[in-house]
N, C-alpha and C positions, 0 to 999 in steps of 0.2 A: 503493500499499499504505500501511497505518496505521503510524505510528511507536509501537511498543510503550512505549518509554522515556517519550515524551511523554505518552501516554495515562496511564500509572502516575503521573507526576509531577502530572497534573491531578487525578486521583482522590485521591490523598495529600493534596493541597493543598485540595481541597474537603472532605474528611473532617475535616481540623484546624479548618477554619473553623466546621462545623457543631458540633464538639465543643466549641470555644471558646465558641460561643454559647450551647449548652445548659449550659455551666458557669458563665456569668456570673451577676452577681447580678441583671441585669434580667431574664433568662432564668427564673431560679427563681422571681422574683415573679411573672411572667406565668403560669408553670405552676401556682403555689399558686392565683392568682385564676381559673384555668380550671377547676381541680378543684372549688373552692368554688361556682363559676358552675353546674358540671354537676349538683351535689348539690342545689342549690337548685332548679334546673330540673327535676329528677326529682320533687322533693317538690311542686312546683307541679303538673306533670303529673299525679301521683297523686291529689292534692286534686281537680284539675278532672275527671279520669275517674271519680271517685266520686260525681258528680253524675249524675242521671237525664237520659237524652237519648232522642230519638227516630231511627229510621233504617229505610230501606225495603230488603227483600231480595226477591230473584227465586228462587222455588222451582218446579221442574219438575213437570208434572202429567201423568200417564199413565193411558190407559184399558187395562186388561189382560183377557186370557182373552175375547176377541172372538170368537165362533164364526166358522168360516169362511163360513157362509151370511149373515152379517149385514155390512151395508154401512152405514158412517157417511156418510149423505149430507149431515150438517152436523157438521162437525168442532169439539170444543170448543178453547178456548185451550190453548196448549203450556206455559203458565207462569202462576203467580200472583205477584202483587206483594203483598207482606206487610209492612205497617208495625209495627215493634215497638218497645216503651219498655222501657228497663232502664238500669242503670248503664253508663257509658262504657267501664269495663273490660271488660263483658260483651259490649257491642255491638262493640268492638274486637276481641275475639276471634272473633266471628262474621264479621268483614270480613277478618281476615287469616289464621284458622287453620281456621276450621269451613266445610265444604261441605256443603250441605244435599241430602239424598236426595230423589229424585222422590216426590211423593205418588201412590201407586199406587190406582187405583180399579177393583175388579173388575166387570166388566160384569154379572155375574149377579146382584149386590147391588142393582142400581138397575133399576126399571121405570117405566115411564111410559105415560100414555094416549095412543093413537095413534102409539106407537113415538116419543114425546117425553119425553126424560128431562131432569130437572132436579135438580142437586146444590146445595144451599144451603150458605152459609158455615158454618153451625153444624156440618155434617157434616165439612168440611173442616178447622175449626179444631183438633178432637181430634188429627187426624193431623199437623198441623204443630206443635202444642204438644209432642208426643212427641219432636220433635228439638231442642226450646229449653231454655235453663236454666229452673229452676223460678221464678226471680225475674222472667223475661221475661212481659211482658203484651202480647197482641195487640191493637192499636188497630184496624186495618181490613185487609180482604183484598179485593183487586180481580182480576178481577171478582168480586162477592159471590155471583154464582150460575154455575155452569157447566151449560149446556144443550146438548144435541144430539139430533139426529133420525137414526133409523136405519130400515133397512127390510131384511126377510128375503127374500132373493132365491133363485131357482132358479140351476142352474148347467149350464154345458156346457163342452167342452172346444174350444179354437180354437187355431190355429197361432200362431207368433211370427213377426214380420217385423222385421228391422233397418231403423232409419231413421238416415240420416246419410251422410258423405261420408268415405272412407278411401282415401288415395293411398300409394303405395309410392315409394321413392327411385330414383333413376337405376338402369337395368339390373333393377330388381325389379319385381314385381307382385304383388297380392292375388289368391290363387288361388280362395279360397272365403270365405264368410261362414257361420260355424256358430254357431248358438244352442243353448244348453244350460240347461234342456230346450229342445226345439223346439215344444212346446205347453202351455199352461197351463190351468188351470179359471178360468173368469169366472163370477162371481155378480152378479146384477142383478135388479130387477123384471121381470117376464116381457114388459112392453111394451118396455122397454131391450134386454133380452137377446136379443131376435128380431133386432136391429138389428146386433148384434156378431158379425163373422165372424172378425176377426183382432185379436190384441194386438200393437200395434206398441210399440217401444222408444222412449225418449226420443232425441232427435237428438243424435249425438256426430259431432265431426270430427277425424281424425287424418291427419297430414300426413307424408310422408317417411319412413315405417316401413321397415325393411330386416331385420326378423325377425318370426318369429310372434308375434302380440301378442293378448293376452287382456284383457277389460275387464268388470266387473260393471256392468251397465246396468239402471236402473230401467225399468219399464213405464210408458208415457205413461198418466196417470190421467185418468179421466173422472168427472164427477159421478154418483153413484149407482151406480158400478161398483166391483168389487173383483176383482182377479187374484190367484190363489194359485198359485205364489209371485208376488211383487210385483216382482221383478227375475230376470235371466237372465244368464249368462255368456256373452259373446260372443267368438268366437275368429277371428283373421284369420290364416289361413295365408299366409306370404310366401315365394315361391319367386324364383329367380333366371333371367332371360332368357339363352337361348343361341341360336345359329342353326343352322339345318338345311337341306338341300337334296334335294329328291326330282325325279324325272323322271316327268312325266306325259303320257300320250298324248292326242291330240285324236280325238274319235269324232264322226261324222257322224250326225245323227238326222233323221227324217222324210224320207229321201231315197226317190225312187222306186226299184222293185225293178231297173231296168236302169242305175241310176247310183250311183256312190261318190265319197268324198271322199278326194282326194289332197292331203296337206299336207307342205310342206317348210320346216322339218323336221317329221316326224309327231309329234315329242315336244318338250315344252318343260321347262326347268327352272324349279322354283318354289322360292325361297328365303324363308324366314320366320323369326320369333322366337318360340320356345315355351319354357316353363318347363322347367328341368333334370329335373324329376320325370317329365315326360311325353315326353321327348325319344325314347325307344325306342318308346313305343306309336304315334306318328304316323307312318303309312306313306302311300306313294303312291297307294295304292287309296282313301285318305280324301278325296282331291281328284278332283273330276269337271270335264271341259271338254268340254260338248256344243255342237256346231256345227251349228245347224239349216239344212236345205237353203233354206227361204224367206228366211232371214237373209243367206245368201250371194248369192242373186239379186237382193236389193234393193242390194248395195254397189255395183255398177257397176265394180269394180276386182278384181284378182286378189290383194289383200292383206287379210287378215283380222287384226283386233285381238283378240288371245286375252283370253277372259273366263272367269273361274272360276264354273261353275254352283254348285258346293257345296264347302265346305272344313270342316275341324274348328273347333269353337268353341274359343276361349282362345288363339288365335294371332294375331299382328299383324306389322306391317311386312312384308306381303306383297310380293315382287318376282317378276316373271315375265321370263324371259329365253328367246328373242327375245320382245319384246312383240307383234310382227307375225309372221305366218308367209305364205308364198306358197301359194297352192292352186289347184286345178283340179278341176272335176266331170267325172269319167270316165265315159264311155259304156260299159256292160258288154254284150257280146254275149250273146244269149240262146242257151240250149242246143240250140234247134232249128235255129240257122243253121249 
């Protein structure tokens, strides 16, 4: 434990030393020097910033109001590098306090030959100057020309398919993968459109999830192709495993009319893991154990290893007890005897 008296004594002693230092003659002289130094530094800084300087800034650029049936096959740059000349105080304000709005270019305002659009620096300069101080001068804009190519495509509806890997934690499982919407419109030139049958999401990986999870996932882009919408919400419902046991009979199939299968026992217990939500819906009738006459003849013994012919989807860790049963093929008397 800390000694409070010792801490208090140390605090008071340190406070007295600081107070004595601040009230000493040497301390006063140092503080006076520091004040005059700061004043002189401030005047020097103001004088320096009053000179003209050059600086480069990044300004976003956006193409707006693009029709759904228009596909930009060659995207323009996403930002402009603008070199500006002005007094240091103005440039410092740009650096520290001013954020530039994107330069928005309306698609309908620009047309080009063969669907090739070129927007020159002179058009961009007016939009950039509106955000600058009246004293600022633009020295250069890079790139000096924005150009992009577009195509006007036809459309069709295609289903969405998830790409990726999703795993659940211990004793949990992912019961489904739901994309919303489950289909999207795809726009593309006719030659490309005919080859597209599915819209795939970008690949994502999720591990050890233990609760229903939702993610907004972009669709995988292809050159010359546009999906509307460009992203979907993917839901991964998560359920917890529980164990269930049902009793299932063995059925003989393809037996001659005068022969029947006798199995000992005639039923086996099947234990499996299933999601809690499906626990009540899984019944013994969902499992089929068919034992064919031809298979028994080939065994050469009176023991049969039980095999499931069919069982419900979505179950795992299936165990059969007993794994082997004794059997005999019994001759049945005809009605005429």
